[in-house]
N, C-alpha and C positions, 0 to 999 in steps of 0.2 A: 504493500500500500504506500509506504513512504517513497518508493521509487517512482510511483505514478504521480504523486503530488509534488509541486514545486516546493523547494525548501528555502527560497529566498527570504521570506519573512522570518523574524526571530520569534519562533513560536513560544519560547519560554517567557519572553517579554509579554506577548499577548495573553498568555495563560495567567500571568501574575496580575496584569491590569484587569482582566476579565473577572478574576476571583474577587478583587477589590470592588469592582462594579456590582457584582452579585451581592456581596455582603453589605454594600452600601444602601440597599433597599431598606435596611433596618436601622440605619444610623439616624441620629438627630442632626439632620442636614436638610437644607431647603432643596426641593426637587430641582430647581434651576441649576444649582451647583452640582448636584448628582448627574443631571443631564449633561452639563458642561464637561464633567469628567469623562463621560462616555464619548462625547464628540471629539475631544482633544486626544485622549490616550488610546482609544480603540477605533472609532469610526474613521477619522482622518488618515492615520497611517495604514489602516487595512485597505481602504479604497485606493490609496496611492499605490500600494504594493500588489493589488489583485492582478492576477495574470490570466490570459486567455486559456491556458492549459488547465488551471485550477477551476475556472468557470465551467469548463467542459466536464470536469469530474462532478462538480455540484449538480450539473444538468442531468446527470445519470439518475438522480433521485426524483422519483415521481412526487414525493412529499415536498421537495424544494420547488419543483415546477408548479405544483398546485398552490403552494403558499404564494409564489410570485403572481400567479393568475388571479387568485382571490383578492390579495391585498392590492394588486394593480387595478382590479375592477372597482374596488371600493374607492381608490384614489381618484379614478377618472369619472366616477359616477356623478360628479358635479356637472358633467357635460349634458346629462339628460334630466337634471333637476328641473322643476317647473317654478320659475323660468330657469334656463341654463345659467350657471354661475362660473363662467370661464375664468374670471379674475381670482376665484378661490382655488383654482387648480394647484398652484404652487404650495398652498397651505397643506395640502394632502400629499403631494408628491414628495416633499421632504421627509415626513414621517415614514412614507413608503420606503425611501432609500435607507433611513435609519434602521428600520425593522428588518428589511431584507439583509442588510449588512450584518445585523446581529445574528440572524438565523444562519447565514453563510459562515460567519466566524465561529459560531458554536459547533457547526458541523465539522469544519476544518480542524478546530482544536481537538475535537473528539477523535479525529482520525490521526492527528499528528502527535499529540501529547499523551503518553501513557498515563492512565488513571486520571485523566482530566476531569470527568464527572465527579470522581471521588474527591478531588481537591475542591471543586466548587461546593459540593455538599458539606464538606467539613468546614469551609469558610462560613457558609450560611449558618451552620450549627453554632459555631463560636460566636458569631455576630448576634444571633438570636438570643443565645444564653445570656449574653451581657446586657442587651437592650431590653429584654423582658423585665429584669429586675429594676433597671433604671426607669423604665416607663411606669411601672406600678408605683415606685417610690415617688416619682415626680408628680404623678396625678393624684394619688390618695393622701398626700400631705396637705392638700387643699380641698379635698372633696370627701363626701361621705362614701362608705363602702357600698351603698345602695345605688350609687350613680354608675352608669355604664362607663367602662374604662376607655379612655382615649389615649392613643399611643403618641409616639414622637415622629417627626419628619413625615415621610409618605404615609405612615400608619396612624395619623392623627384621627382619622375616621374610625369608629369602633369596628365597623364591618371590614374595612381594609386590613386592620390589624388582625382580626380573627381569621380572615382568609389566609393571610401569609403565615400565621403561626399554626394554622391547620396543616399547611404544606410542610412546615418545619416538623410538626409532630409525626407526619408520615415518614419523613427522612429519619427521624429519631428511631422510629419503629424498625426501619430497615437496618440501621447501623447496630442497634441493640441486639438483634437476633442473628446477625451475620458473624458468627464467631470465627469462621475461617478467613474472613476478609479484614476484620477490624480488631485492633488490640483491645485488651481489657480496659485500658484507660479510655479509649475512644467510646467504647460501649457504655462505660460508666457515665461519661460526659453526656452521651446521647440520652441515657435513661433520665438523668437529672433535667436536661433540657426538655425532654418530652413531657415530663410532669409539669414543668414551668409553663410550657406551651398550653397545656390543658387548663391550667389555672388562669392564664391570660384569656383564653377563649371564654371560659366561664364568666370572667369578670366583665367581658364585653356584652354578655347576654345575647350573643348572636347564635342563631340556630342552624343556618344553612351550612357553615363550615363543619359543624358537628355531624350533620347528615352526610356531607361529602367525605369526611374523615372516616366515619363508620363504614360506609360502603366501600371506599377505597381500601381500608384496612382489611375488610372481609375478603375482597378479591385478592389482596396480597397474600393473606393467609392460605387461601385455597390454592393459588398458583405455586406457593412455596411448599404445599402439603404440610403446613405447620398447624396440625390439628389442635395442639394445645392452645395456641394463640386463638384459633377460631372459637374454641369452646370458652376461652376466657372472655372474649369479646361478647359472645352470646350471653354468658353468665352475668356480666356487668350490665348488659342491656336489660335482662330480666329483673335484676336487682333494682335498677333505676326505675323501671316501670312499676315495680311493686312499691317503691318508695313514694311515687306520685299517687298511686292508687290508695295507699294507706294514709295519705296526707302527711307523710313524714317530710316530704319536700312539697312546697306549694305549687300547684299546677299552673298558677299564674305566671311562673317563670317561663313556661313554654307557650301558653295560649294568650297571654295578656295583649300581645300586639297582633293577634290573629295571623293573617297571611300577608300583613304589611301592604295591603292594597294591590297586590300583584294580580289577582283575578280581574279587578276593575281596570287596571292599566292594560292588561292583555286584551280584554274585551273591547276596549276603546281603540286599541291599535289595529284590530282585525279589519275594520272597514277601510282604513288607510292602506293596509297591505293588499286588499282585494282591488283597490283602485289601480294599482300598478303592479300586478301580480308577478310578472315575469322579470322585470328589470328594476323594480323599486323606484323610490322617489329621489335617490341620490343621497350621498352621505351628509349633505347639509340639511337634510330634512329634520324638522323639529315639530313636535306636537305637544299641545298642552292637555294634560289629563285632569279631569274634574273628579275629585275623590270625595266620596260620601263622608260627611262629618269632619272634613279637613278644610279649613278656610283657604289654605294656600294650594297652589297648583304645582304639579310635577311634570317634567318632560324627560323622564328616564324610564326606559322600558323594563328595567330589572331583568333583562334576559338578552344575552349577546345574540342569540339565534333569532329572536323576534326583531331586534334592532337590525340584524342582517337582512331579514325579509323586507323590512321597511326601506333599507338603503339600496340593496342590490337584488331584491326579489328572489324568485325561485332559482333563477339561473346562477346567480352569485352564491346563494346559500347552498346550492347543490355542490358547488366546488368546495365549500367549507366542509360539508359532511363527508365528501369523498376524501378530502385531506385528513380528516379525523379517522376515518376507517383505515386508510393506508398507514397512519401513524400507529394505530393499534396493531395492525397486521405485522409491521416490522419490529415493533417492540416485543410482540409475542414470539416472532420468529427467532429473535436473538435471545430468547429466554430471559429477557430483562424485565423481571417482575416489578421492579421499582418504577421503571418508566411507564409500564402499563398502569400501575396504581396511581402515579402522578397524573396521567392522562384522565383516568376515571375521576379523580378528585376535581381536576380542572373542568371537565365537562359538566359536572354537577353544579359547580360554582357559576359557570358561564350560563347555565340554563336558568337559574333563578336569581342571579345577582349581576351578571356581566352587562357590559354595554358594548361599545364598538371596539373591535380588535386592532384597528389601525390607529396608532397614537405615537406620540413621543415616548421616550422610556417610561414605562408604566408597569404596574404590578403584574399584569397579564403577560408581560415579557418573561417573567420569572416562573410563574406557576403554570402557564400554558405553552408559550413559544419555546421555552427551554426543553421540556420533554418532547415536543414535536421535533425540535432540531436533533435531539439525541436519537429519535427514531429514524430520522433521515440519514444520520451517520450509520446506523445499523443497516439501513437499506443499501447504502453504497458499499459497505463491507461485504454484504451478501453478494453483490453483483461483481465484486472484484476478487472474491475469494474463490479459488478453483474448487470445483465440485469433487474432482479426483486429483489429489495432490500427486505430483510427479515423484 
């Protein structure tokens, strides 16, 4: 594989900068400075050094091609908005370049740097372990424990923090039980960080990351044939259900916010989807949702897939679904249970919380596009690995 790809870039430098960028999603840092770090240390040198031969290798991945097609369609969809908004095209073409470069770089680093995903996951683990404690301390020194936890930096929104630490908890689960891959020290750190992540999620009072983590954890246990873990998760679920049923835990913790207006929002989005069913209204489309018993209005679909139908219709969203199917296919082919579990978690989050997938550096880059890129790297490995070694 290394003979096929160009070695002109300093991959060790890119791996180090990438690890810092991934860990930075948890830092107490303004998003614009985190974005600037990506533009200066990763995007610019990578674009300068990209070669035609390496683009040809990336092109061998159907996942990469589908990502290019879907994100490109979202970017240019301003051209068929009503009315067309050509002047806004650069606003979406630049994020398209940023994200495609991130996907391509992730794929190449996975192919070029041994144990690259492991380095990224360890950096995320350490960063999360540090900032969970800092976030809880900073917030609750001025607030009652009944108030929903707000984190720091990009994770100031309770849901954003819960989503990211749900992903961290899944990484901790993987590291903790992989005795042959990780040392006792790393597994101990992961166990502690996993507990802290669950504490953080509970303090945010967010439910969808819990659902995503539960289902992704079950799939991971089944794929690993780790029946003790599967039984433990089911036992905890039964105990939690019994605690709510017996009123040991107040049921209001789960049902007080209902479904957070999602059925109403989706119902109001449906007529707009049907108006431009095949190609959507363009990525600049915005809609006001009138919510029962809520004086303010919202313009957020709370589902990346419904937003995709609104923006690029059935044609564009079909590309997205094929991309997801291919990602699952090549993560399973590589027996990469963690990538499969991360994708499962991401799909659940995107279904009930996500918005648009084309953006400047955002949380979805880490919890969705990272595992998609790892699956693309697996696909390229499959295609360049001889079936019958000589």
